[in-house]
gemmi code that builds the backbone of each chain (N, CA, C; Angstrom):
import gemmi

chains = {
    "A": [
        ("MET", (19.203, -9.452, 8.585), (18.574, -9.637, 9.964), (17.286, -10.686, 9.689)),
        ("TYR", (16.855, -11.022, 11.004), (15.900, -11.939, 10.990), (14.626, -11.454, 11.898)),
        ("ALA", (13.487, -11.934, 11.144), (12.210, -11.624, 11.970), (11.062, -12.635, 11.613)),
        ("GLU", (10.630, -13.273, 12.561), (9.541, -14.302, 12.248), (8.254, -13.528, 11.770)),
        ("ASP", (8.107, -12.432, 12.381), (6.892, -11.621, 12.082), (7.315, -10.502, 11.062)),
        ("LEU", (7.121, -10.937, 9.741), (7.580, -9.846, 8.827), (6.502, -8.676, 8.843)),
        ("GLU", (5.372, -8.911, 9.026), (4.475, -7.539, 9.246), (4.906, -6.676, 10.217)),
        ("ALA", (5.434, -7.169, 11.368), (5.761, -6.313, 12.424), (7.015, -5.661, 12.023)),
        ("ALA", (7.787, -6.476, 11.433), (9.148, -5.776, 10.968), (8.834, -4.608, 9.910)),
        ("ALA", (7.900, -4.906, 9.154), (7.769, -3.910, 8.198), (7.142, -2.658, 8.812)),
        ("LYS", (6.331, -2.776, 9.719), (5.708, -1.649, 10.431), (7.174, -0.771, 11.153)),
        ("PHE", (8.067, -1.670, 11.523), (9.340, -0.910, 12.274), (10.233, -0.343, 11.206)),
        ("TYR", (10.498, -1.149, 10.382), (11.603, -0.745, 9.431), (11.143, 0.333, 8.191)),
        ("GLY", (9.794, -0.081, 7.874), (9.195, 0.844, 6.817), (8.434, 1.966, 7.325)),
        ("ASP", (7.504, 1.666, 8.039), (6.868, 2.993, 8.616), (7.591, 3.735, 9.618)),
        ("MET", (7.959, 3.151, 10.615), (8.698, 3.901, 11.654), (10.077, 4.318, 11.213)),
        ("LEU", (10.967, 3.653, 10.681), (12.414, 4.064, 10.215), (12.200, 4.504, 8.816)),
        ("LYS", (11.148, 4.625, 8.239), (11.155, 5.153, 6.847), (12.000, 4.579, 5.806)),
        ("LEU", (12.506, 3.365, 5.870), (13.125, 2.770, 4.820), (12.416, 2.494, 3.565)),
        ("GLU", (12.871, 2.413, 2.495), (12.154, 2.205, 1.113), (12.178, 0.802, 0.877)),
        ("LEU", (11.052, 0.249, 0.856), (10.819, -1.022, 0.397), (11.304, -1.344, -0.892)),
        ("ILE", (11.994, -2.487, -1.173), (12.177, -2.843, -2.424), (11.597, -4.274, -2.825)),
        ("SER", (11.465, -5.144, -1.864), (10.965, -6.460, -2.146), (10.313, -7.187, -0.944)),
        ("TRP", (9.243, -7.556, -1.087), (8.317, -8.423, -0.286), (7.897, -9.592, -0.704)),
        ("GLU", (8.499, -10.713, -0.297), (7.751, -12.149, -0.450), (7.218, -12.655, 0.644)),
        ("GLU", (5.892, -12.778, 0.628), (5.062, -13.254, 1.750), (5.768, -14.364, 2.521)),
        ("ASN", (5.817, -13.938, 3.762), (6.309, -15.069, 4.754), (7.833, -15.524, 4.636)),
        ("ARG", (8.619, -14.833, 3.306), (9.804, -15.268, 3.255), (10.828, -14.193, 3.745)),
        ("HIS", (10.498, -13.066, 2.956), (11.566, -11.881, 3.173), (10.758, -10.620, 2.886)),
        ("ILE", (11.558, -9.303, 3.661), (11.572, -7.999, 3.276), (12.688, -7.495, 2.770)),
        ("PHE", (12.835, -6.652, 1.889), (14.128, -5.861, 1.551), (13.742, -4.319, 1.510)),
        ("TYR", (14.841, -3.766, 2.024), (14.633, -2.437, 2.036), (15.987, -1.712, 1.654)),
        ("LYS", (15.916, -0.798, 0.924), (17.058, 0.326, 0.314), (17.554, 0.892, 1.655)),
        ("CYS", (18.668, 1.085, 1.750), (19.339, 1.589, 3.154), (20.626, 2.246, 2.727)),
        ("GLY", (20.488, 3.468, 2.366), (21.763, 4.230, 1.987), (22.233, 3.535, 0.682)),
        ("GLY", (23.590, 3.175, 0.656), (24.104, 2.483, -0.590), (24.114, 1.208, -0.359)),
        ("GLY", (23.422, 0.583, 0.473), (23.114, -0.805, 0.486), (21.710, -1.379, 0.754)),
        ("MET", (21.448, -2.622, 0.976), (20.158, -3.198, 1.262), (20.150, -3.900, 2.325)),
        ("LEU", (18.979, -3.673, 3.113), (18.727, -4.310, 4.290), (17.736, -5.687, 3.965)),
        ("LEU", (18.388, -6.821, 4.259), (17.492, -7.924, 4.109), (17.135, -8.496, 5.154)),
        ("ILE", (15.803, -8.710, 5.427), (15.131, -9.205, 6.659), (14.576, -10.295, 6.310)),
        ("PHE", (14.880, -11.639, 6.794), (14.258, -12.858, 6.258), (13.561, -13.471, 7.553)),
        ("ASN", (12.540, -14.284, 7.326), (11.921, -15.232, 8.137), (12.819, -16.315, 8.373)),
        ("PRO", (13.367, -16.621, 9.325), (14.416, -17.660, 9.554), (13.684, -18.993, 9.452)),
        ("GLY", (12.286, -19.086, 9.870), (11.649, -20.336, 9.787), (11.351, -20.732, 8.151)),
        ("HIS", (11.288, -19.709, 7.480), (11.275, -19.994, 6.016), (12.436, -20.474, 5.417)),
        ("THR", (13.527, -19.452, 5.436), (14.727, -19.421, 4.740), (15.882, -20.568, 5.439)),
        ("SER", (15.430, -20.821, 6.448), (16.355, -22.169, 6.875), (15.768, -23.540, 6.915)),
        ("ALA", (14.575, -23.410, 6.184), (13.967, -24.838, 5.939), (13.309, -25.099, 4.754)),
        ("GLU", (12.986, -24.053, 3.880), (12.385, -24.229, 2.549), (13.221, -23.877, 1.538)),
        ("GLN", (13.798, -24.896, 0.834), (14.655, -24.589, -0.360), (13.890, -23.611, -1.440)),
        ("THR", (14.705, -22.760, -1.866), (14.050, -21.887, -2.818), (14.995, -22.201, -3.875)),
        ("PHE", (14.402, -22.253, -5.431), (15.140, -22.468, -6.510), (14.999, -21.177, -7.513)),
        ("VAL", (16.049, -20.770, -8.068), (15.953, -19.868, -9.271), (16.672, -20.281, -10.341)),
        ("ASN", (15.823, -20.314, -11.365), (16.323, -20.939, -12.730), (16.881, -22.238, -12.500)),
        ("GLY", (16.453, -23.209, -11.586), (16.819, -24.399, -11.180), (18.052, -24.357, -10.398)),
        ("SER", (18.574, -23.459, -9.839), (19.592, -23.392, -8.875), (18.988, -23.297, -7.534)),
        ("PRO", (19.567, -24.079, -6.450), (19.232, -23.556, -5.161), (19.874, -22.379, -4.481)),
        ("VAL", (19.018, -21.517, -3.813), (19.518, -20.557, -3.051), (19.748, -21.163, -1.692)),
        ("PRO", (20.989, -21.190, -1.283), (21.408, -21.821, 0.053), (20.658, -21.367, 1.240)),
        ("LEU", (20.417, -22.445, 2.148), (19.481, -22.121, 3.358), (20.335, -21.339, 4.475)),
        ("HIS", (19.569, -20.524, 5.138), (20.220, -19.673, 6.357), (19.034, -19.339, 7.319)),
        ("GLY", (19.680, -19.005, 8.260), (18.384, -18.473, 9.346), (18.978, -18.456, 10.863)),
        ("ALA", (19.407, -17.238, 11.431), (20.007, -17.456, 12.787), (18.863, -17.037, 13.659)),
        ("LYS", (18.999, -17.420, 15.027), (17.973, -17.200, 16.064), (18.911, -16.400, 17.238)),
        ("GLY", (18.044, -15.655, 17.617), (18.610, -14.710, 18.781), (18.792, -13.088, 18.167)),
        ("PRO", (19.075, -12.394, 19.150), (19.100, -10.898, 18.769), (20.420, -10.708, 17.902)),
        ("GLY", (20.110, -10.218, 16.784), (21.365, -9.687, 15.819), (21.370, -8.157, 16.120)),
        ("HIS", (22.204, -7.513, 15.454), (22.631, -5.871, 15.449), (22.642, -5.373, 14.234)),
        ("LEU", (22.106, -4.121, 14.127), (22.159, -3.368, 13.042), (22.419, -1.899, 13.430)),
        ("ALA", (23.290, -1.147, 12.698), (23.414, 0.114, 12.986), (23.263, 0.878, 11.861)),
        ("LEU", (22.560, 1.917, 11.855), (22.198, 2.969, 10.853), (22.623, 4.281, 10.937)),
        ("ALA", (23.450, 4.856, 10.097), (23.922, 6.120, 10.204), (22.809, 7.184, 10.069)),
        ("VAL", (22.781, 8.256, 10.993), (21.834, 9.376, 10.690), (22.615, 10.604, 10.908)),
        ("GLU", (22.058, 11.599, 10.611), (22.664, 13.051, 10.769), (22.631, 13.286, 12.335)),
        ("GLU", (23.636, 13.714, 12.817), (23.816, 14.120, 14.262), (22.604, 15.044, 14.747)),
        ("ASN", (22.337, 16.005, 13.687), (21.176, 16.921, 14.134), (19.724, 16.191, 14.132)),
        ("ASP", (19.736, 15.304, 13.499), (18.290, 14.574, 13.368), (18.104, 13.694, 14.693)),
        ("ILE", (19.142, 13.423, 15.412), (18.833, 12.414, 16.510), (17.710, 12.766, 17.381)),
        ("PRO", (17.607, 14.131, 17.771), (16.315, 14.579, 18.809), (15.321, 14.150, 18.004)),
        ("GLN", (15.010, 14.348, 16.618), (13.819, 14.059, 15.984), (13.367, 12.458, 16.089)),
        ("TRP", (14.584, 11.752, 15.939), (14.384, 10.307, 15.876), (14.052, 9.859, 17.226)),
        ("LYS", (14.419, 10.534, 18.182), (14.091, 10.098, 19.685), (12.510, 10.276, 19.854)),
        ("GLU", (12.065, 11.517, 19.404), (10.794, 11.887, 19.447), (9.901, 10.601, 18.763)),
        ("ARG", (10.372, 10.470, 17.544), (9.740, 9.589, 16.717), (9.596, 8.078, 17.492)),
        ("LEU", (10.661, 7.627, 17.920), (10.627, 6.450, 18.693), (9.674, 6.408, 19.566)),
        ("ILE", (9.701, 7.468, 20.720), (8.531, 7.788, 21.725), (7.260, 7.787, 21.219)),
        ("SER", (6.944, 8.321, 19.970), (5.667, 8.450, 19.336), (5.264, 7.060, 19.032)),
        ("TYR", (6.171, 6.002, 18.793), (5.842, 4.633, 18.340), (5.960, 3.806, 19.572)),
        ("ASN", (5.968, 4.489, 20.768), (6.028, 3.659, 21.888), (7.169, 2.659, 22.058)),
        ("ILE", (8.322, 3.013, 21.433), (9.489, 2.154, 21.565), (10.461, 2.710, 22.480)),
        ("GLU", (10.908, 1.836, 23.471), (11.717, 2.291, 24.515), (13.311, 2.588, 23.966)),
        ("ILE", (13.905, 3.516, 24.377), (15.278, 3.643, 24.169), (15.842, 3.008, 25.197)),
        ("GLU", (16.667, 1.925, 24.600), (17.268, 1.080, 25.867), (18.619, 1.490, 26.272)),
        ("SER", (19.520, 2.462, 25.434), (20.624, 3.022, 25.972), (21.102, 4.213, 24.915)),
        ("GLU", (21.692, 5.271, 25.571), (22.381, 6.165, 24.670), (23.970, 6.024, 25.051)),
        ("VAL", (24.640, 6.313, 23.993), (26.235, 6.213, 24.093), (26.659, 7.307, 23.493)),
        ("ASN", (27.622, 8.112, 24.119), (28.547, 9.108, 23.696), (30.097, 8.563, 23.471)),
        ("TRP", (30.314, 8.353, 22.174), (31.480, 7.955, 21.790), (32.643, 9.066, 21.999)),
        ("PRO", (33.852, 8.285, 22.272), (35.031, 9.221, 22.510), (35.197, 10.271, 21.321)),
        ("ASN", (34.834, 10.040, 20.217), (35.090, 10.847, 19.108), (34.071, 11.801, 18.891)),
        ("GLY", (33.084, 12.054, 19.913), (32.085, 12.804, 19.872), (30.706, 12.388, 19.183)),
        ("CYS", (30.757, 11.270, 18.588), (29.542, 10.738, 17.978), (28.628, 10.147, 18.990)),
        ("HIS", (27.360, 10.060, 18.782), (26.387, 9.726, 19.661), (25.590, 8.781, 19.030)),
        ("SER", (25.098, 7.545, 19.848), (24.251, 6.637, 19.465), (22.946, 6.415, 20.350)),
        ("ILE", (21.934, 5.990, 19.677), (20.697, 5.536, 20.485), (20.558, 4.247, 20.091)),
        ("TYR", (20.077, 3.279, 21.103), (19.885, 1.986, 20.948), (18.391, 1.601, 21.170)),
        ("PHE", (17.852, 0.745, 20.568), (16.463, 0.202, 20.882), (16.295, -1.263, 20.237)),
        ("ARG", (15.085, -1.803, 20.462), (14.859, -3.260, 19.884), (13.906, -2.851, 18.717)),
        ("ASP", (14.058, -3.953, 17.700), (12.972, -4.171, 16.772), (12.032, -5.243, 17.258)),
        ("PRO", (10.687, -5.385, 16.572), (9.973, -6.360, 17.118), (10.361, -7.785, 17.438)),
        ("SER", (11.382, -8.092, 16.800), (11.770, -9.447, 16.954), (13.010, -9.483, 17.931)),
        ("GLY", (13.312, -8.358, 18.714), (14.417, -8.224, 19.764), (15.832, -7.967, 19.289)),
        ("ASN", (16.103, -7.715, 17.950), (17.200, -7.339, 17.402), (17.624, -5.883, 17.952)),
        ("SER", (18.868, -5.933, 18.171), (19.387, -4.362, 18.758), (19.673, -3.540, 17.491)),
        ("VAL", (18.766, -2.264, 17.436), (18.986, -1.455, 16.360), (19.825, -0.258, 17.075)),
        ("GLU", (20.607, 0.579, 16.253), (21.319, 1.645, 16.688), (21.319, 2.601, 15.652)),
        ("LEU", (20.832, 3.882, 16.104), (21.086, 5.122, 15.173), (22.183, 5.538, 15.599)),
        ("VAL", (23.022, 5.938, 14.677), (24.519, 6.582, 15.116), (24.848, 7.689, 14.330)),
        ("SER", (25.349, 8.828, 14.828), (25.539, 9.884, 14.060), (26.724, 9.557, 13.040)),
        ("SER", (26.455, 10.082, 11.866), (27.201, 9.487, 10.743), (28.795, 9.578, 10.756)),
        ("GLY", (29.441, 10.324, 11.575), (30.892, 10.160, 11.618), (31.556, 9.402, 12.458)),
        ("LEU", (30.891, 8.513, 12.856), (31.512, 7.470, 13.820), (32.762, 6.809, 13.346)),
        ("TRP", (32.748, 6.178, 12.221), (33.848, 5.697, 11.415), (34.252, 6.637, 10.308)),
        ("GLY", (33.904, 7.853, 10.466), (34.695, 8.775, 9.338), (34.066, 8.571, 8.086)),
        ("MET", (32.728, 8.080, 8.192), (31.997, 7.888, 6.847), (30.786, 8.840, 6.590)),
        ("ASP", (30.716, 8.971, 5.350), (29.449, 9.748, 5.222), (28.094, 9.083, 5.577)),
    ],
    "B": [
        ("MET", (26.936, -9.883, 11.460), (27.363, -11.152, 11.162), (27.985, -11.688, 12.603)),
        ("TYR", (27.911, -12.766, 12.907), (28.614, -13.459, 13.987), (29.511, -14.537, 13.788)),
        ("ALA", (30.533, -14.496, 14.330), (31.742, -15.692, 14.211), (32.338, -15.914, 15.646)),
        ("GLU", (32.388, -17.111, 15.998), (32.799, -17.333, 17.359), (34.479, -17.315, 17.167)),
        ("ASP", (35.012, -17.691, 16.113), (36.280, -17.791, 15.762), (36.760, -16.455, 14.877)),
        ("LEU", (37.120, -15.416, 15.739), (37.363, -14.188, 14.892), (38.603, -14.305, 14.075)),
        ("GLU", (39.543, -15.143, 14.541), (40.827, -15.180, 13.682), (40.493, -15.718, 12.361)),
        ("ALA", (39.666, -16.733, 12.348), (39.227, -17.590, 11.172), (38.469, -16.564, 10.307)),
        ("ALA", (37.640, -15.842, 10.831), (36.744, -14.775, 10.195), (37.539, -13.853, 9.530)),
        ("ALA", (38.593, -13.325, 10.291), (39.561, -12.195, 9.608), (40.228, -12.756, 8.303)),
        ("LYS", (40.487, -14.133, 8.405), (41.353, -14.856, 7.081), (40.208, -14.845, 6.136)),
        ("PHE", (39.124, -14.869, 6.400), (38.001, -14.957, 5.560), (37.702, -13.591, 4.833)),
        ("TYR", (37.244, -12.893, 5.705), (36.775, -11.426, 5.209), (37.870, -10.591, 4.991)),
        ("GLY", (38.987, -10.520, 5.682), (40.198, -9.682, 5.375), (40.986, -10.252, 4.367)),
        ("ASP", (41.608, -11.467, 4.438), (42.564, -11.903, 3.392), (41.698, -12.195, 2.327)),
        ("MET", (40.812, -13.155, 2.312), (40.267, -13.546, 1.100), (39.466, -12.678, 0.365)),
        ("LEU", (38.442, -12.141, 1.150), (37.615, -11.106, 0.423), (38.179, -9.860, 0.372)),
        ("LYS", (39.371, -9.475, 1.001), (40.118, -8.350, 0.772), (39.363, -6.961, 1.293)),
        ("LEU", (38.573, -7.145, 2.422), (37.963, -6.041, 2.994), (39.033, -5.239, 3.835)),
        ("GLU", (38.655, -4.221, 3.942), (39.598, -3.295, 4.626), (39.251, -3.401, 6.200)),
        ("LEU", (40.325, -3.700, 7.052), (39.894, -3.755, 8.587), (39.852, -2.219, 9.018)),
        ("ILE", (38.810, -2.093, 10.126), (38.779, -0.742, 10.566), (38.921, -0.817, 12.163)),
        ("SER", (38.383, -1.863, 12.780), (38.438, -2.140, 14.152), (38.392, -3.534, 14.497)),
        ("TRP", (39.614, -3.822, 15.389), (39.557, -5.396, 15.999), (39.665, -5.305, 17.384)),
        ("GLU", (38.671, -5.806, 18.258), (38.804, -5.836, 19.540), (38.862, -7.318, 19.905)),
        ("GLU", (39.965, -7.703, 20.340), (40.193, -8.929, 20.679), (39.096, -9.935, 21.386)),
        ("ASN", (38.758, -10.799, 20.728), (37.666, -11.770, 21.279), (36.344, -11.214, 21.288)),
        ("ARG", (36.193, -9.995, 20.831), (34.879, -9.188, 20.714), (34.252, -9.031, 19.412)),
        ("HIS", (35.192, -8.462, 18.591), (34.712, -8.014, 17.358), (35.656, -7.713, 16.389)),
        ("ILE", (35.363, -7.646, 15.058), (36.192, -7.061, 13.833), (35.174, -6.589, 13.026)),
        ("PHE", (35.655, -5.349, 12.634), (34.752, -4.538, 11.737), (35.707, -4.225, 10.375)),
        ("TYR", (34.944, -4.400, 9.332), (35.652, -4.034, 7.969), (34.555, -3.040, 7.315)),
        ("LYS", (35.295, -2.111, 6.596), (34.730, -1.403, 5.649), (34.237, -2.130, 4.493)),
        ("CYS", (33.197, -1.545, 4.023), (32.494, -2.473, 3.056), (31.766, -1.563, 2.168)),
        ("GLY", (32.111, -1.078, 0.863), (31.381, -0.116, 0.018), (31.213, 1.146, 0.974)),
        ("GLY", (29.985, 1.575, 0.929), (29.579, 2.667, 1.839), (29.317, 2.311, 3.215)),
        ("GLY", (29.292, 1.096, 3.609), (28.859, 0.684, 4.740), (29.858, -0.069, 5.571)),
        ("MET", (29.600, -0.448, 6.781), (30.522, -1.202, 7.569), (29.956, -2.728, 7.973)),
        ("LEU", (30.843, -3.532, 7.835), (30.492, -4.829, 8.046), (30.978, -5.216, 9.305)),
        ("LEU", (30.034, -5.679, 10.485), (30.414, -5.821, 11.891), (30.213, -7.060, 12.068)),
        ("ILE", (31.102, -7.948, 12.440), (31.283, -9.175, 12.922), (31.457, -9.359, 14.337)),
        ("PHE", (30.762, -9.987, 15.037), (30.793, -10.095, 16.517), (31.050, -11.515, 17.040)),
        ("ASN", (31.779, -11.801, 17.756), (31.655, -13.083, 18.747), (30.343, -12.883, 19.502)),
        ("PRO", (29.479, -13.835, 19.238), (28.267, -13.841, 19.958), (28.525, -14.303, 21.525)),
        ("GLY", (29.502, -15.155, 21.802), (29.544, -15.481, 23.012), (30.210, -14.244, 24.068)),
        ("HIS", (30.705, -13.523, 23.361), (31.232, -12.045, 24.225), (29.809, -11.074, 24.126)),
        ("THR", (29.368, -10.732, 22.932), (28.419, -9.778, 22.910), (27.152, -9.875, 23.354)),
        ("SER", (26.975, -11.235, 23.645), (25.540, -11.621, 24.217), (25.595, -11.828, 25.751)),
        ("ALA", (26.928, -11.712, 26.271), (27.178, -12.106, 27.614), (27.870, -11.246, 28.596)),
        ("GLU", (28.645, -10.424, 27.850), (29.451, -9.389, 28.585), (29.323, -7.880, 28.228)),
        ("GLN", (28.779, -7.314, 29.264), (28.190, -5.977, 29.122), (29.450, -5.058, 28.915)),
        ("THR", (29.373, -4.238, 27.827), (30.526, -3.223, 27.582), (29.763, -1.803, 27.964)),
        ("PHE", (30.771, -1.004, 28.498), (30.299, 0.308, 28.797), (31.194, 1.317, 28.059)),
        ("VAL", (30.567, 2.270, 27.537), (31.161, 3.487, 26.958), (30.905, 4.712, 27.744)),
        ("ASN", (31.840, 5.302, 28.172), (31.580, 6.604, 28.977), (30.362, 6.523, 30.079)),
        ("GLY", (30.264, 5.115, 30.594), (29.381, 4.950, 31.548), (28.005, 4.417, 31.046)),
        ("SER", (27.776, 4.239, 29.820), (26.495, 3.903, 29.321), (26.787, 2.576, 28.673)),
        ("PRO", (25.707, 1.627, 28.857), (25.799, 0.185, 28.489), (25.546, 0.107, 27.021)),
        ("VAL", (26.406, -0.717, 26.282), (25.983, -0.975, 24.807), (25.364, -2.411, 25.069)),
        ("PRO", (24.118, -2.195, 24.365), (23.296, -3.400, 24.577), (23.631, -4.743, 24.037)),
        ("LEU", (23.273, -5.790, 24.676), (23.715, -6.856, 24.509), (22.988, -7.744, 23.090)),
        ("HIS", (23.592, -8.211, 22.409), (23.099, -9.064, 21.241), (23.918, -10.234, 20.831)),
        ("GLY", (23.401, -11.262, 20.014), (24.361, -12.184, 19.471), (23.490, -13.418, 19.087)),
        ("ALA", (23.369, -13.650, 17.746), (22.633, -14.697, 17.096), (23.403, -15.907, 16.938)),
        ("LYS", (22.586, -17.064, 16.859), (23.352, -18.395, 16.588), (22.629, -18.908, 15.445)),
        ("GLY", (23.443, -19.687, 14.568), (23.040, -20.068, 13.503), (23.523, -19.514, 12.098)),
        ("PRO", (23.243, -19.974, 10.840), (23.893, -19.492, 9.809), (22.935, -18.025, 9.484)),
        ("GLY", (23.711, -17.026, 9.394), (23.260, -15.767, 8.875), (23.696, -15.621, 7.144)),
        ("HIS", (23.243, -14.444, 6.882), (23.444, -14.275, 5.319), (23.889, -12.872, 5.009)),
        ("LEU", (24.852, -12.727, 3.959), (25.426, -11.514, 3.742), (25.601, -11.584, 2.131)),
        ("ALA", (25.269, -10.593, 1.340), (25.488, -10.497, -0.058), (26.327, -9.295, -0.095)),
        ("LEU", (27.388, -9.558, -0.993), (28.284, -8.376, -1.286), (28.170, -8.116, -2.964)),
        ("ALA", (28.052, -6.919, -3.177), (28.126, -6.591, -4.663), (29.424, -6.508, -5.448)),
        ("VAL", (29.490, -7.123, -6.291), (30.846, -7.150, -7.199), (30.575, -6.873, -8.570)),
        ("GLU", (31.756, -6.550, -9.423), (31.554, -6.291, -10.680), (31.440, -7.688, -11.489)),
        ("GLU", (30.290, -7.487, -12.332), (29.882, -9.003, -13.137), (31.108, -9.477, -13.756)),
        ("ASN", (31.973, -8.540, -14.262), (33.418, -9.090, -14.985), (34.339, -9.650, -14.171)),
        ("ASP", (34.207, -9.498, -12.799), (35.089, -9.926, -11.798), (34.729, -11.334, -11.165)),
        ("ILE", (33.546, -11.768, -11.617), (33.040, -12.946, -10.894), (33.770, -14.094, -11.314)),
        ("PRO", (34.410, -14.215, -12.420), (35.303, -15.403, -12.678), (36.497, -15.412, -11.628)),
        ("GLN", (36.931, -14.082, -11.472), (38.335, -14.080, -10.773), (38.105, -14.394, -9.221)),
        ("TRP", (36.822, -13.951, -8.793), (36.464, -14.317, -7.568), (36.285, -15.997, -7.390)),
        ("LYS", (35.752, -16.469, -8.338), (35.605, -18.020, -8.447), (36.968, -18.624, -8.279)),
        ("GLU", (38.033, -18.267, -9.005), (39.321, -18.689, -9.038), (40.011, -18.587, -7.514)),
        ("ARG", (39.595, -17.279, -7.060), (40.142, -16.975, -5.862), (39.586, -17.950, -4.699)),
        ("LEU", (38.293, -18.184, -4.712), (37.568, -18.892, -3.708), (38.299, -20.455, -3.805)),
        ("ILE", (38.590, -20.963, -5.150), (39.144, -22.199, -5.427), (40.303, -22.323, -4.778)),
        ("SER", (41.295, -21.278, -4.870), (42.545, -21.156, -4.364), (42.627, -21.005, -2.763)),
        ("TYR", (41.451, -20.710, -2.089), (41.515, -20.900, -0.685), (40.776, -22.103, -0.370)),
        ("ASN", (40.580, -22.831, -1.075), (39.838, -24.209, -0.877), (38.287, -24.044, -0.323)),
        ("ILE", (37.660, -23.168, -0.771), (36.401, -22.755, -0.462), (35.314, -23.102, -1.476)),
        ("GLU", (34.463, -24.106, -1.017), (33.470, -24.580, -1.879), (32.592, -23.793, -2.424)),
        ("ILE", (32.218, -23.648, -3.724), (31.104, -22.877, -4.014), (29.851, -23.892, -4.030)),
        ("GLU", (28.934, -23.448, -3.071), (27.664, -24.017, -2.818), (26.731, -24.171, -3.847)),
        ("SER", (26.602, -22.802, -4.412), (25.476, -22.655, -5.512), (25.756, -21.488, -6.462)),
        ("GLU", (25.276, -21.575, -7.519), (25.411, -20.477, -8.560), (24.159, -20.075, -9.134)),
        ("VAL", (23.716, -18.772, -9.000), (22.305, -18.541, -9.380), (22.248, -17.417, -10.553)),
        ("ASN", (21.368, -17.637, -11.434), (21.334, -16.817, -12.619), (20.076, -16.166, -12.395)),
        ("TRP", (19.928, -14.842, -11.933), (18.675, -14.072, -11.781), (17.955, -13.723, -13.153)),
        ("PRO", (16.578, -13.675, -12.932), (15.815, -13.396, -13.977), (16.252, -11.982, -14.710)),
        ("ASN", (16.766, -11.065, -14.103), (17.220, -9.784, -14.643), (18.641, -9.784, -15.374)),
        ("GLY", (19.381, -11.250, -15.332), (20.658, -11.197, -15.893), (21.716, -11.056, -15.112)),
        ("CYS", (21.482, -10.657, -13.780), (22.310, -10.673, -12.705), (22.902, -12.282, -12.246)),
        ("HIS", (24.223, -12.424, -11.512), (24.581, -13.623, -11.283), (25.161, -13.768, -9.869)),
        ("SER", (24.625, -14.681, -9.109), (25.293, -14.744, -7.707), (26.124, -16.010, -7.717)),
        ("ILE", (27.152, -16.169, -6.775), (27.640, -17.344, -6.210), (27.738, -17.074, -4.976)),
        ("TYR", (27.531, -18.476, -4.223), (27.304, -18.558, -2.813), (28.352, -19.495, -2.309)),
        ("PHE", (28.855, -19.262, -1.096), (29.844, -20.109, -0.403), (29.599, -19.746, 1.388)),
        ("ARG", (30.256, -20.446, 1.990), (30.135, -20.398, 3.546), (31.344, -19.730, 4.072)),
        ("ASP", (31.157, -18.875, 4.993), (32.346, -18.388, 5.682), (32.616, -19.359, 6.785)),
        ("PRO", (33.806, -19.220, 7.581), (34.132, -20.357, 8.599), (33.199, -20.648, 9.559)),
        ("SER", (32.335, -19.730, 9.842), (31.137, -20.055, 10.939), (30.066, -20.640, 10.293)),
        ("GLY", (29.935, -20.850, 8.929), (28.824, -21.386, 8.430), (27.710, -20.286, 7.669)),
        ("ASN", (28.050, -18.985, 7.984), (27.322, -18.163, 7.381), (27.071, -18.123, 5.917)),
        ("SER", (26.256, -17.791, 5.270), (26.010, -18.012, 3.852), (26.249, -16.477, 3.161)),
        ("VAL", (27.310, -16.589, 2.499), (27.939, -15.440, 1.745), (27.831, -15.272, 0.316)),
        ("GLU", (27.423, -14.301, -0.337), (27.050, -14.255, -1.655), (27.698, -13.123, -2.231)),
        ("LEU", (28.409, -13.418, -3.062), (28.792, -12.373, -4.389), (27.789, -12.081, -5.411)),
        ("VAL", (27.311, -11.197, -5.627), (26.331, -10.689, -6.672), (26.788, -9.603, -7.437)),
        ("SER", (26.468, -9.696, -8.723), (26.902, -8.692, -9.786), (26.046, -7.566, -9.552)),
        ("SER", (26.494, -6.312, -9.432), (26.016, -5.283, -8.595), (24.800, -4.760, -9.239)),
        ("GLY", (24.407, -5.114, -10.446), (22.830, -4.573, -10.731), (21.831, -5.309, -10.208)),
        ("LEU", (21.807, -6.077, -9.301), (20.726, -7.052, -8.968), (19.583, -5.952, -8.553)),
        ("TRP", (19.765, -5.016, -7.900), (18.749, -4.333, -7.401), (18.761, -2.773, -7.884)),
        ("GLY", (19.517, -2.824, -9.048), (19.524, -1.423, -9.785), (20.629, -0.574, -8.984)),
        ("MET", (21.230, -1.110, -8.275), (22.392, -0.450, -7.263), (23.715, -0.293, -7.972)),
        ("ASP", (24.380, 0.661, -7.673), (25.866, 0.529, -7.893), (26.817, -0.347, -7.140)),
    ],
}
model = gemmi.Model(1)
for chain_id, residues in chains.items():
    chain = gemmi.Chain(chain_id)
    for i, (resn, *xyz) in enumerate(residues, 1):
        res = gemmi.Residue()
        res.name, res.seqid = resn, gemmi.SeqId(i, " ")
        for name, pos in zip(("N", "CA", "C"), xyz):
            atom = gemmi.Atom()
            atom.name, atom.element = name, gemmi.Element(name[0])
            atom.pos, atom.b_iso = gemmi.Position(*pos), 0.0
            res.add_atom(atom)
        chain.add_residue(res)
    model.add_chain(chain)
structure = gemmi.Structure()
structure.add_model(model)
structure.setup_entities()
């Protein structure tokens, strides 16, 4: 995901969504542990323009603009608490979707305008 | 991730990277199982412009432009085989990075120009 304002992204993904911070390189990126994966949030102004080298090798440039999308699996029973938490952070719930298989999603925006979804974890038959 | 040409993305992520296809909605998206998560690849021309409804509720619009980034964990011992496979698909390896902790990454581009990384799975102490 991309966020030009990493401080604002950290308040959203770290404080509000309670993800565990793994790496924060000022003005370049913040990385969060997220289930069995890692959520990488980059400042596109940095990663698309400033070449980083590790042991002499370039890390390729990247950086997209415009709203991306991220879905995070949560327990169905926890969704009401997540809605309360979003409200307490003054985050507007943009939409709620009831999927044909009985799963349920809530959608809202991160501070950069990315579309974030909390979905009950059975949507694709996954834990 | 975003790809305007989903057929080309499917050859790359499905055939070459051998991810398991879960959902393909023509011209809108392809979803792949990827470890404990799901890789969602959307055609931004569709998801940023054409409102989808599920049981009467809107699925929020999104769609970024420009090169995104994705890292997939692989076994360190499998990296030489992945390099051979990339070569056999005429995919250029853009960079190789040796991380300070002993992990190793190879970087290349998907057909849309997104930066894809295969990284030995110990990079963040994860499986």
